[in-house]
C-alpha positions in Angstrom: 132.6 90.6 -221.3 134.3 91.8 -217.7 132.0 95.3 -216.4 134.1 97.0 -213.8 131.7 99.1 -211.8 132.6 102.3 -209.8 130.7 103.1 -206.5 131.5 106.8 -206.0 130.9 109.6 -203.3 130.7 112.9 -206.0 133.6 114.6 -205.3 136.0 111.9 -207.0 134.5 114.2 -209.3 136.2 116.8 -208.8 139.4 115.4 -208.2 141.0 114.1 -211.6 138.4 113.8 -214.4 135.7 110.8 -214.6 136.9 109.9 -218.0 140.3 109.5 -217.4 139.1 107.6 -214.4 138.0 105.0 -216.0 140.5 104.2 -218.1 142.8 103.8 -216.0 140.8 101.1 -214.3 139.7 100.3 -218.3 143.5 99.8 -219.0 144.9 99.0 -215.5 141.8 95.6 -215.8 143.9 95.3 -220.1 147.2 94.7 -218.8 146.8 91.8 -216.6 146.7 89.5 -219.6 143.7 88.5 -218.6 140.8 90.3 -220.7 140.6 91.5 -224.4 139.9 95.0 -225.2 136.9 94.4 -226.9 135.0 92.8 -224.2 135.9 95.2 -221.1 133.4 97.7 -219.8 133.6 100.1 -217.2 131.5 101.9 -215.4 130.9 105.5 -212.3 128.0 105.8 -210.4 128.5 108.4 -208.1 127.0 108.5 -205.2 125.7 112.0 -203.5 125.6 111.1 -200.3 126.9 108.4 -198.5 127.9 108.0 -194.9 131.2 106.1 -194.8 133.7 105.4 -192.1 130.7 107.7 -189.4 131.6 110.1 -192.0 130.6 111.9 -194.9 133.6 110.7 -195.8 134.6 109.7 -200.2 135.5 106.7 -201.4 136.1 104.3 -204.4 134.5 100.6 -204.6 134.9 98.6 -207.4 132.6 95.5 -208.4 134.8 92.6 -211.2 131.7 91.0 -213.0 134.1 88.9 -214.7 133.3 85.6 -216.2 134.2 82.1 -214.5 137.2 80.2 -215.0 140.3 82.4 -213.8 142.4 81.4 -210.8 141.6 82.6 -207.6 145.2 84.7 -207.6 144.6 85.9 -211.5 141.9 87.6 -209.5 143.5 88.1 -205.8 146.4 90.2 -208.8 143.4 91.8 -210.4 142.2 93.0 -207.9 145.4 94.6 -206.3 146.4 96.3 -209.4 143.0 98.4 -209.7 142.2 99.2 -206.5 146.7 100.4 -206.2 145.7 102.4 -209.9 143.4 104.2 -208.2 145.7 104.8 -204.9 148.2 106.5 -207.7 145.0 108.8 -208.5 143.4 109.2 -206.1 146.0 109.2 -203.1 143.8 111.2 -199.9 140.7 108.7 -200.7 140.9 106.7 -197.1 138.7 104.0 -198.6 139.8 102.6 -202.2 138.6 98.5 -203.0 137.8 95.7 -205.0 135.5 92.6 -205.6 136.1 90.4 -208.1 132.6 88.3 -208.5 132.4 85.4 -211.1 128.8 85.0 -213.4 128.2 81.7 -215.1 127.9 81.4 -218.8 124.8 79.4 -219.1 123.2 82.9 -216.3 124.5 85.0 -218.9 122.9 86.5 -221.5 122.7 90.1 -224.2 121.2 90.4 -227.1 123.1 89.8 -229.8 122.0 86.3 -227.3 118.4 86.2 -228.9 
């Protein structure tokens, strides 16, 4: 159910193998115990053009979309551990951030539900 979408500068793809980055987010999210392994989805969107802090700096921002029901503490920890893991992989990237958005069962639909 959780979707982790990484927006990043295109240069991130040169610093680390994209698969390694995706797997790091996947494994870190799984290690929290909040999600089943078969439920986690991770995608990476590189951007060729961006303006970060008024410059062409590298960045990674993770959008975590999860089903409603986790506590504020669980969500804060999830953000912290994922940002910490990405900081280990990308120590020279000046901007690494994450936010979590809840969605509800009432508004969620996938193809098995129609």
